[in-house]
C-alpha positions as CSV (number, residue, x, y, z in Angstrom):
1,M,0.0,0.0,0.0
2,E,2.9,2.3,0.6
3,D,3.9,2.1,-3.1
4,F,0.7,3.8,-4.2
5,Q,0.5,7.6,-4.0
6,S,-2.3,9.5,-2.5
7,D,-4.5,11.9,-4.4
8,D,-2.6,14.9,-3.0
9,E,0.7,13.4,-4.1
10,S,-0.7,12.7,-7.6
11,E,-1.7,16.3,-8.1
12,N,2.0,17.2,-7.9
13,L,3.0,14.9,-10.7
14,P,4.1,16.6,-13.9
15,F,1.6,14.5,-16.0
16,R,-2.0,13.6,-15.6
17,R,-2.9,10.0,-14.9
18,R,-4.7,8.3,-17.8
19,K,-8.3,7.6,-17.0
20,I,-9.5,4.2,-18.1
21,P,-13.2,4.2,-19.1
22,N,-15.6,1.6,-17.9
23,E,-16.1,-1.0,-20.7
24,N,-18.6,-3.2,-19.0
25,L,-21.5,-4.0,-21.3
26,T,-24.3,-3.6,-18.7
27,D,-22.9,-0.3,-17.6
28,R,-22.8,1.1,-21.1
29,I,-26.3,0.0,-21.9
30,M,-27.6,1.7,-18.8
31,K,-25.8,4.9,-19.6
32,L,-27.3,4.8,-23.1
33,Q,-30.7,4.5,-21.6
34,Y,-30.6,6.9,-18.7
35,Q,-27.9,9.5,-19.4
36,R,-28.2,12.5,-21.5
37,H,-25.9,12.8,-24.5
38,R,-24.8,15.6,-26.7
39,K,-26.6,16.2,-29.9
40,H,-25.6,13.8,-32.8
41,T,-23.5,11.6,-30.4
42,H,-26.0,8.9,-29.5
43,L,-25.0,6.7,-32.5
44,A,-21.3,7.1,-31.7
45,K,-22.0,6.0,-28.1
46,T,-24.0,3.0,-29.5
47,H,-21.1,2.1,-31.8
48,K,-18.8,1.7,-28.8
49,L,-20.8,-1.3,-27.6
50,Y,-18.7,-3.3,-30.0
51,Q,-15.9,-3.0,-27.6
52,C,-17.9,-5.2,-25.2
53,V,-19.3,-7.7,-27.7
54,F,-16.7,-9.3,-30.0
55,P,-15.6,-12.7,-31.5
56,N,-13.8,-14.4,-28.7
57,L,-13.7,-18.0,-30.0
58,T,-11.7,-19.5,-32.9
59,I,-12.5,-22.9,-34.4
60,S,-9.9,-24.0,-37.0
61,D,-10.2,-26.3,-39.9
62,V,-14.0,-26.1,-40.4
63,D,-15.4,-28.5,-43.0
64,Y,-17.0,-26.5,-45.8
65,P,-18.5,-27.3,-49.2
66,Q,-16.4,-27.1,-52.3
67,V,-16.8,-23.4,-52.7
68,Y,-14.8,-20.2,-52.4
69,G,-16.6,-17.9,-49.9
70,R,-16.1,-14.5,-51.4
71,K,-17.9,-11.7,-49.5
72,F,-20.9,-10.8,-47.4
73,S,-23.6,-8.6,-48.9
74,P,-23.6,-5.1,-47.4
75,D,-26.8,-5.9,-45.4
76,G,-25.2,-9.0,-44.0
77,R,-27.9,-11.4,-45.1
78,H,-26.1,-13.3,-47.8
79,L,-22.7,-14.8,-48.5
80,V,-21.7,-14.9,-52.1
81,S,-19.5,-17.9,-53.1
82,F,-18.0,-19.4,-56.2
83,S,-17.8,-23.1,-57.0
84,M,-14.3,-24.8,-57.3
85,D,-14.6,-25.0,-61.1
86,L,-15.5,-21.3,-61.2
87,K,-18.6,-22.1,-63.3
88,T,-21.3,-21.6,-60.7
89,L,-22.4,-18.8,-58.3
90,V,-23.6,-20.2,-54.9
91,I,-25.6,-17.9,-52.6
92,Y,-25.9,-18.8,-48.9
93,K,-28.2,-17.3,-46.3
94,Y,-26.5,-16.1,-43.1
95,N,-28.3,-17.4,-40.1
96,G,-26.9,-15.1,-37.4
97,A,-24.0,-15.0,-35.0
98,A,-25.8,-17.1,-32.4
99,S,-27.1,-19.8,-34.7
100,A,-24.5,-22.3,-33.6
101,E,-24.7,-21.5,-29.8
102,H,-26.5,-24.9,-29.1
103,L,-23.5,-26.7,-30.6
104,L,-20.9,-24.9,-28.4
105,T,-22.2,-25.7,-24.9
106,K,-19.2,-27.8,-24.0
107,I,-16.5,-25.6,-25.5
108,K,-14.6,-23.3,-23.2
109,S,-11.5,-22.4,-25.3
110,D,-10.3,-22.2,-28.9
111,V,-10.4,-25.4,-31.0
112,N,-7.3,-25.6,-33.2
113,L,-5.1,-28.1,-34.9
114,I,-2.5,-28.0,-32.1
115,N,-4.7,-29.4,-29.4
116,Q,-5.1,-33.0,-30.7
117,E,-7.5,-33.9,-28.0
118,S,-10.0,-31.2,-28.8
119,Y,-9.5,-31.8,-32.5
120,C,-10.8,-35.4,-32.1
121,N,-13.5,-34.6,-29.6
122,Y,-15.0,-31.8,-31.7
123,E,-14.6,-33.3,-35.2
124,K,-18.3,-33.7,-35.5
125,L,-18.7,-30.0,-34.6
126,R,-16.5,-29.0,-37.5
127,M,-18.6,-31.0,-39.9
128,V,-21.8,-29.3,-39.0
129,L,-20.6,-25.8,-38.1
130,F,-20.7,-24.4,-41.6
131,S,-24.3,-25.6,-42.2
132,A,-25.3,-24.1,-38.8
133,F,-24.2,-20.6,-39.9
134,F,-25.1,-20.8,-43.6
135,T,-28.0,-22.2,-45.5
136,K,-27.7,-22.7,-49.3
137,K,-30.4,-20.7,-51.1
138,F,-29.4,-20.8,-54.8
139,E,-26.9,-22.3,-57.1
140,I,-26.8,-20.4,-60.5
141,T,-24.6,-21.8,-63.3
142,L,-23.3,-18.8,-65.3
143,V,-20.5,-20.4,-67.4
144,K,-21.4,-23.2,-69.7
145,D,-18.4,-23.3,-72.0
146,R,-14.7,-22.2,-71.7
147,G,-13.6,-19.6,-69.3
148,G,-14.5,-19.1,-65.7
149,L,-15.8,-16.7,-63.1
150,N,-13.3,-14.3,-61.5
151,R,-13.7,-14.8,-57.8
152,E,-12.0,-11.5,-57.1
153,C,-14.7,-9.5,-58.9
154,S,-18.1,-9.0,-57.2
155,V,-19.9,-5.7,-56.9
156,F,-23.1,-5.2,-54.8
157,S,-25.9,-2.8,-55.5
158,T,-26.7,-0.1,-52.9
159,D,-29.8,-1.9,-51.8
160,S,-27.8,-5.2,-51.4
161,R,-30.2,-7.1,-53.6
162,Y,-28.1,-7.5,-56.7
163,V,-24.5,-8.6,-57.3
164,I,-22.5,-8.1,-60.4
165,V,-19.9,-10.8,-61.3
166,C,-17.7,-11.4,-64.3
167,H,-16.4,-14.4,-66.3
168,H,-14.0,-14.2,-69.2
169,C,-11.9,-16.2,-71.5
170,T,-8.7,-15.1,-73.3
171,H,-8.4,-15.1,-77.1
172,S,-5.3,-16.2,-78.9
173,Q,-3.3,-13.8,-81.0
174,M,-4.4,-15.7,-84.1
175,Y,-8.0,-14.7,-83.2
176,A,-6.9,-11.0,-83.0
177,T,-5.4,-11.2,-86.4
178,Q,-8.6,-12.7,-87.9
179,C,-10.7,-10.0,-86.3
180,F,-8.5,-7.2,-87.6
181,R,-11.2,-5.8,-89.9
182,E,-14.2,-6.7,-87.8
183,N,-14.2,-5.5,-84.2
184,F,-10.6,-5.6,-82.9
185,Y,-9.4,-2.1,-84.2
186,Q,-12.4,0.1,-83.5
187,N,-10.6,3.4,-83.3
188,N,-7.2,5.1,-83.6
189,E,-6.6,4.6,-79.8
190,T,-6.8,0.8,-79.9
191,L,-3.7,-0.9,-78.6
192,A,-1.7,-3.3,-80.7
193,P,-2.2,-7.0,-79.8
194,S,0.5,-8.6,-77.7
195,S,1.1,-11.8,-75.7
196,R,1.7,-9.6,-72.6
197,T,-1.7,-8.0,-72.9
198,P,-4.1,-10.7,-74.2
199,V,-7.6,-9.7,-75.2
200,G,-10.6,-11.8,-74.5
201,E,-14.4,-12.1,-74.1
202,Y,-15.8,-10.6,-70.9
203,N,-19.4,-11.3,-69.7
204,F,-20.8,-9.3,-66.8
205,E,-23.8,-11.0,-65.1
206,V,-26.3,-9.4,-62.7
207,V,-27.8,-11.8,-60.2
208,D,-30.7,-11.2,-57.9
209,L,-29.8,-12.5,-54.4
210,Y,-33.4,-12.7,-53.3
211,T,-34.7,-14.8,-56.2
212,G,-31.6,-16.5,-57.5
213,T,-32.1,-15.4,-61.1
214,K,-29.9,-13.8,-63.6
215,T,-31.5,-10.4,-64.5
216,F,-29.1,-9.1,-67.1
217,S,-26.0,-10.0,-69.1
218,L,-23.4,-7.7,-70.7
219,Q,-20.9,-9.0,-73.2
220,F,-17.6,-7.5,-74.5
221,D,-15.7,-9.1,-77.2
222,S,-12.0,-8.5,-78.1
223,E,-11.5,-6.4,-75.1
224,R,-9.2,-6.1,-72.0
225,I,-10.8,-5.0,-68.7
226,P,-8.9,-5.2,-65.4
227,I,-11.6,-7.0,-63.4
228,A,-9.4,-8.3,-60.5
229,H,-10.4,-6.5,-57.3
230,Q,-12.9,-4.4,-59.3
231,Q,-10.1,-2.2,-60.7
232,G,-11.9,-1.7,-64.0
233,I,-15.5,-1.6,-62.8
234,Y,-17.0,1.0,-60.5
235,L,-20.5,1.3,-59.1
236,Y,-21.6,4.6,-57.6
237,R,-25.3,4.5,-56.5
238,N,-27.2,3.8,-59.7
239,K,-24.3,4.5,-62.1
240,L,-21.9,1.8,-63.3
241,G,-18.7,2.5,-65.2
242,I,-16.5,0.0,-67.1
243,I,-13.1,0.9,-68.5
244,C,-12.0,-0.8,-71.7
245,L,-8.2,-0.6,-71.9
246,Q,-7.9,-2.2,-75.3
247,H,-10.1,0.4,-77.1
248,Q,-9.4,3.2,-74.6
249,K,-12.9,4.2,-73.5
250,I,-15.2,4.3,-70.5
251,L,-18.7,3.0,-70.8
252,L,-21.3,4.4,-68.4
253,Y,-24.6,2.5,-67.6
254,H,-27.7,3.3,-65.6
255,F,-28.3,0.5,-63.1
256,E,-31.9,0.1,-61.9
257,N,-33.9,-3.0,-60.8
258,G,-31.1,-5.3,-62.0
259,I,-31.0,-3.9,-65.6
260,L,-28.1,-2.0,-67.1
261,T,-28.9,0.7,-69.7
262,E,-26.0,2.4,-71.5
263,C,-26.2,6.1,-71.0
264,D,-22.9,7.6,-72.1
265,Q,-19.5,6.8,-73.5
266,I,-16.2,8.6,-72.8
267,G,-13.0,8.3,-74.6
268,V,-13.8,7.9,-78.3
269,D,-16.3,10.0,-80.4
270,T,-18.7,8.4,-82.8
271,P,-16.6,7.5,-85.9
272,I,-16.7,10.1,-88.7
273,E,-17.5,8.6,-92.0
274,H,-14.4,8.7,-94.3
275,S,-14.4,7.5,-97.8
276,N,-11.1,5.7,-97.8
277,L,-10.2,5.6,-94.0
278,E,-10.8,2.9,-91.5
279,P,-11.8,4.0,-87.9
280,F,-8.3,3.1,-86.6
281,Q,-6.8,5.4,-89.3
282,S,-8.7,8.5,-88.2
283,P,-6.4,11.5,-87.7
284,Y,-8.6,13.0,-84.9
285,F,-8.0,12.7,-81.2
286,G,-10.4,11.0,-78.8
287,T,-12.6,13.0,-76.4
288,T,-10.3,12.5,-73.4
289,R,-7.1,13.4,-75.2
290,Q,-8.7,16.4,-76.8
291,A,-10.0,17.5,-73.4
292,I,-6.4,17.3,-72.0
293,F,-5.0,19.6,-74.7
294,T,-8.0,21.9,-74.4
295,F,-7.5,22.3,-70.7
296,L,-3.8,23.0,-71.1
297,A,-4.4,25.6,-73.8
298,E,-7.0,27.4,-71.7
299,R,-4.8,27.4,-68.6
300,G,-1.8,28.6,-70.7
301,K,-3.9,31.4,-72.1
302,M,-5.1,32.4,-68.7
303,E,-1.6,32.5,-67.3
304,A,-0.4,34.5,-70.2
305,E,-3.0,37.1,-69.6
306,N,-2.3,37.3,-65.9
307,S,1.5,37.5,-66.4
308,K,1.3,39.5,-69.6
309,D,3.9,37.2,-71.1
310,P,3.0,35.9,-74.6
311,F,5.4,33.0,-74.3
312,E,3.6,31.6,-71.3
313,N,1.0,30.2,-73.7
314,M,3.7,28.2,-75.5
315,K,4.8,26.1,-72.4
316,M,2.2,23.4,-73.2
317,L,4.1,22.5,-76.3
318,G,6.9,21.2,-74.2
319,T,4.7,18.4,-72.8
320,S,2.5,17.8,-75.8
321,Q,4.7,15.1,-77.2
322,C,4.7,13.3,-73.8
323,L,0.9,13.7,-73.4
324,S,0.3,12.3,-76.8
325,K,1.6,8.9,-75.5
326,M,-0.7,8.9,-72.5
327,K,-3.4,6.3,-72.2
328,L,-6.4,5.6,-70.0
329,W,-5.4,3.5,-67.1
330,R,-7.8,3.7,-64.1
331,F,-10.9,5.7,-63.1
332,Q,-13.4,6.1,-60.3
333,F,-16.5,8.2,-59.6
334,L,-16.2,11.2,-57.3
335,D,-20.0,11.9,-57.6
336,E,-22.6,11.1,-60.1
337,D,-21.3,13.7,-62.6
338,K,-17.5,13.7,-62.0
339,L,-14.9,11.1,-62.8
340,F,-11.4,10.9,-61.4
341,I,-9.2,9.5,-64.2
342,K,-5.6,8.5,-64.3
343,F,-3.6,8.6,-67.5
344,I,-0.3,6.8,-67.8
345,H,2.3,6.1,-70.4
346,E,1.3,3.6,-73.0
347,D,4.3,1.4,-72.1
348,V,2.5,0.6,-68.8
349,V,-0.8,-0.1,-70.4
350,S,0.9,-2.4,-72.9
351,A,2.8,-4.1,-70.1
352,R,6.2,-3.3,-71.5
353,V,7.3,-2.0,-68.1
354,V,6.5,-3.5,-64.7
355,D,6.9,-0.6,-62.3
356,N,3.8,1.6,-63.0
357,V,4.1,3.7,-59.8
358,M,7.2,5.7,-60.8
359,R,6.2,6.3,-64.4
360,F,4.9,9.6,-65.6
361,A,1.2,9.9,-64.9
362,V,-1.5,12.6,-65.0
363,F,-4.6,12.8,-62.9
364,S,-7.7,14.6,-64.1
365,V,-11.2,15.4,-62.8
366,Y,-13.6,15.0,-65.7
367,S,-17.2,16.4,-65.9
368,I,-19.6,14.0,-67.6
369,S,-22.3,16.6,-68.4
370,A,-19.9,19.3,-69.5
371,R,-17.6,16.8,-71.3
372,R,-14.5,18.7,-70.2
373,I,-11.6,18.4,-67.7
374,L,-12.1,20.6,-64.7
375,Y,-8.8,20.0,-62.9
376,M,-5.6,18.4,-63.9
377,F,-2.6,17.3,-61.7
378,D,0.8,15.9,-62.2
379,G,1.5,12.4,-60.9
380,A,3.6,13.8,-58.1
381,S,1.4,16.8,-57.2
382,S,1.6,17.9,-53.6
383,T,-1.7,19.6,-53.9
384,L,-3.5,16.4,-54.9
385,L,-1.8,14.4,-52.2
386,K,-2.9,17.0,-49.6
387,A,-6.5,16.8,-50.9
388,F,-6.4,13.0,-50.8
389,E,-5.1,13.0,-47.2
390,E,-7.8,15.5,-46.0
391,N,-10.7,14.0,-48.1
392,C,-9.8,10.4,-48.6
393,D,-13.4,9.3,-47.9
394,D,-14.5,11.0,-51.1
395,F,-12.0,8.7,-52.9
396,R,-13.0,5.6,-51.0
397,N,-16.7,6.2,-51.8
398,A,-17.7,5.3,-48.2
399,E,-21.3,4.3,-48.9
400,L,-23.2,1.3,-47.7
401,N,-26.9,0.6,-48.3
402,G,-27.3,3.9,-50.0
403,K,-26.3,5.9,-46.9
404,E,-23.0,7.3,-45.8
405,V,-21.1,5.2,-43.4
406,L,-21.3,6.8,-40.0
407,Y,-17.9,5.5,-38.8
408,P,-15.4,5.3,-41.7
409,S,-12.0,4.4,-40.3
410,S,-9.9,6.7,-42.5
411,M,-7.2,9.2,-41.8
412,A,-9.6,12.0,-42.7
413,C,-11.8,11.4,-39.7
414,C,-9.8,9.2,-37.3
415,I,-6.8,10.6,-35.6
416,D,-5.3,7.1,-34.9
417,S,-5.4,6.2,-38.6
418,R,-3.9,9.6,-39.5
419,M,-1.0,9.1,-37.0
420,N,-0.3,5.6,-38.4
421,Y,-0.2,7.1,-41.9
422,L,2.1,9.9,-40.8
423,R,4.5,7.5,-39.1
424,Q,4.6,5.3,-42.1
425,K,5.2,8.3,-44.4
426,A,8.0,9.5,-42.2
427,S,9.7,6.1,-42.0
428,T,9.8,5.8,-45.8
429,A,10.9,9.4,-46.4
430,T,12.8,9.8,-49.7
431,D,12.7,12.5,-52.4
432,E,9.5,14.5,-52.1
433,R,8.4,13.8,-55.7
434,E,9.1,10.1,-55.4
435,S,7.2,9.9,-52.1
436,N,4.2,11.7,-53.6
437,K,4.2,9.3,-56.6
438,R,4.2,6.3,-54.4
439,Y,1.3,7.5,-52.2
440,L,-0.7,8.8,-55.2
441,G,-0.2,5.4,-56.8
442,Q,-3.1,4.0,-54.8
443,I,-5.6,6.3,-56.4
444,P,-8.0,6.0,-58.2
445,M,-9.3,3.5,-55.6
446,P,-11.1,0.3,-56.6
447,C,-14.8,-0.1,-55.9
448,Q,-16.0,-1.8,-52.7
449,N,-12.6,-2.9,-51.5
450,F,-12.9,-1.7,-47.9
451,S,-14.5,-3.6,-45.0
452,Y,-16.7,-1.6,-42.8
453,S,-16.7,-4.0,-39.9
454,P,-16.7,-2.2,-36.5
455,Y,-13.9,-4.6,-35.4
456,L,-11.6,-3.0,-38.0
457,D,-12.4,0.5,-36.9
458,A,-9.3,2.2,-35.7
459,K,-11.3,4.4,-33.4
460,L,-12.4,1.4,-31.4
461,F,-9.6,-1.2,-31.7
462,S,-5.9,-1.2,-32.1
463,Y,-4.3,-4.0,-34.1
464,D,-1.3,-4.8,-36.3
465,E,-2.2,-3.6,-39.8
466,Q,0.7,-5.6,-41.2
467,F,-1.4,-8.8,-40.8
468,I,-4.9,-7.5,-41.0
469,S,-6.6,-4.3,-42.2
470,N,-9.9,-3.0,-43.5
471,F,-8.5,-3.1,-47.1
472,E,-9.6,-6.5,-48.4
473,R,-6.5,-8.1,-49.6
474,P,-4.7,-11.4,-48.5
475,K,-2.2,-10.8,-45.8
476,P,0.8,-12.8,-44.6
477,V,0.1,-15.3,-41.8
478,S,1.2,-14.1,-38.4
479,S,3.2,-16.5,-36.3
480,A,1.3,-15.3,-33.2
481,P,-2.4,-14.6,-32.6
482,L,-3.6,-11.2,-33.7
483,N,-4.4,-9.2,-30.6
484,F,-7.1,-6.5,-30.7
485,L,-6.7,-3.9,-28.0
486,S,-9.4,-1.4,-26.9
487,R,-8.4,2.0,-28.2
488,P,-9.4,4.0,-25.1
489,S,-7.9,1.7,-22.5
490,L,-5.3,-0.2,-24.5
491,L,-6.5,-3.4,-22.8
492,K,-6.6,-6.6,-24.7
493,K,-10.2,-7.4,-25.7
494,F,-9.8,-10.5,-28.0
495,Q,-7.5,-12.3,-30.3
496,I,-7.8,-14.0,-33.7
497,K,-5.8,-17.2,-34.5
498,T,-5.3,-18.3,-38.0
499,G,-4.7,-21.9,-39.2
500,P,-1.8,-24.2,-38.4
501,E,1.4,-23.1,-36.8
502,P,4.5,-22.5,-39.1
503,D,6.2,-25.7,-38.0
504,Q,3.4,-27.7,-39.5
505,S,3.8,-26.3,-43.0
506,P,6.9,-26.0,-45.3
507,A,9.2,-23.2,-44.3
508,N,9.7,-22.0,-47.9
509,E,6.0,-21.8,-48.7
510,K,4.4,-18.4,-49.0
511,K,1.6,-18.3,-46.4
512,L,-1.3,-15.9,-46.9
513,V,-4.7,-15.6,-45.2
514,A,-7.8,-13.7,-46.3
515,F,-10.2,-12.4,-43.8
516,N,-13.9,-11.9,-44.3
517,F,-15.7,-10.0,-41.6
518,H,-19.5,-9.7,-41.2
519,P,-20.5,-6.0,-41.7
520,F,-21.9,-5.6,-38.2
521,E,-22.1,-8.9,-36.3
522,P,-19.3,-10.5,-34.2
523,F,-18.5,-13.1,-36.8
524,A,-15.5,-13.5,-39.2
525,M,-13.9,-16.1,-41.4
526,S,-10.3,-16.5,-42.3
527,L,-9.2,-18.7,-45.3
528,Q,-5.6,-19.8,-45.3
529,R,-3.9,-21.7,-48.0
530,C,-1.8,-24.7,-46.8
531,G,-0.1,-26.5,-49.6
532,V,-2.7,-27.5,-52.2
533,H,-5.7,-27.2,-49.9
534,F,-7.4,-24.4,-47.9
535,V,-8.1,-24.2,-44.2
536,L,-11.2,-22.3,-43.1
537,N,-11.4,-20.9,-39.6
538,F,-14.4,-19.4,-37.9
539,H,-14.1,-16.6,-35.4
540,I,-17.3,-16.3,-33.5
541,R,-18.9,-15.0,-30.3
542,H,-19.4,-17.6,-27.5
543,N,-20.6,-16.5,-24.0
544,S,-19.0,-19.4,-22.1
545,V,-15.5,-18.3,-23.1
546,K,-13.7,-16.3,-20.4
């Protein structure tokens, strides 16, 4: 007792003692019911209840059907999966976080591969656990011939009723030669065929999750679309955009009731009829390239008038040759009328070079209605980087179920995420232009690639972002359990264990794990690859675990 200081002695300390808030569930519920709160803070107080209810039990090596579990729908009701042969889309109904509680009455701790006794005793549990949480609703065959579904491409509508998936097959270069006059070279921006950039047939399918029917199909032939992780497809509310790298254009569709209706096309004008010229021999620029030169000419004219220097208007000629080699690369919606487009050198689009981050690039804000460029930035612009750091939610398109996400864990609204970003930026400090290029290389951002699970909210929990983050990408397997600390108190709340220990798998094998969190319930899945097979782990809430 003598080691502790009294209140009078603590007042003389040069620092203030950290006050640990009460994180008891009953206490917080009572405070929500009976205490008065500041205006617009009730939902934030409710969100903190997740610090008291969390997945505290891990069951490893769960038996599962021969499917790839891709993603939960934004409303959390369905799980979209792909069959092993990538021909069929399987839709499961999620039964709730407490649907398997009757099977876990005798379990007091984690069930993993290391504890052989528990592994044998609860082998039957592993066989029925998947069916307890998920019930198969529909099985829709979308691919009947060659090709297969891309399991890294799935976009949900804002009402969580429809999902857009894609399957494609690659054409040979002989096919490209045969289609030379037909549909391969559609304009003068078309890229030359190459083995590094094969073209193919892409089919986008719209599936109704409630009825299990295919409502619409969209086909592209002799095209190249980056569909992995939704890099070439973007859905903003009821507008869908698809970028076609081969023919250098962006197609815009109106998405309503599961039907896609083409409403606009950006990049190439309607071909002008020439008597002796093919479309790919047209001497005219496309709309986007023409918009770039128009913007530079108008800006040069304005600067010449302000500085009264007639040669100021000629500076754009120094970059005209370089800009003539720029091609469409990535895009995203900023709102329903504005596109954020990235142009990069044609060597990157044609895959002649590997490092696309350090290549010369141009960012532009394009108005769809005015059909002109509003702003233009260099690939190492400090102004654009500052705008991205302060308004990154506008780039991430933080929307869910048609409403803005109330608690986006981004550096624009979370001081903890911002401090982590600044520490990372300071640790990799190099030349300012190179640093700006690397951090601007992540925009435009893909569509629906961030998890909005409250357990990945940096305002609520602290965790090692090297092994798990809200950006949905496979991460390296951690040798130790992933600890989640309460952000206010820094006390350990729960931990997540993934798959077998490193000594049970080859040392030279690359070990990756993909996490799939439910949008709002204490339930998560982790899929780890071990050799030629996969290990599925469930991270659930169980009241008997201390």
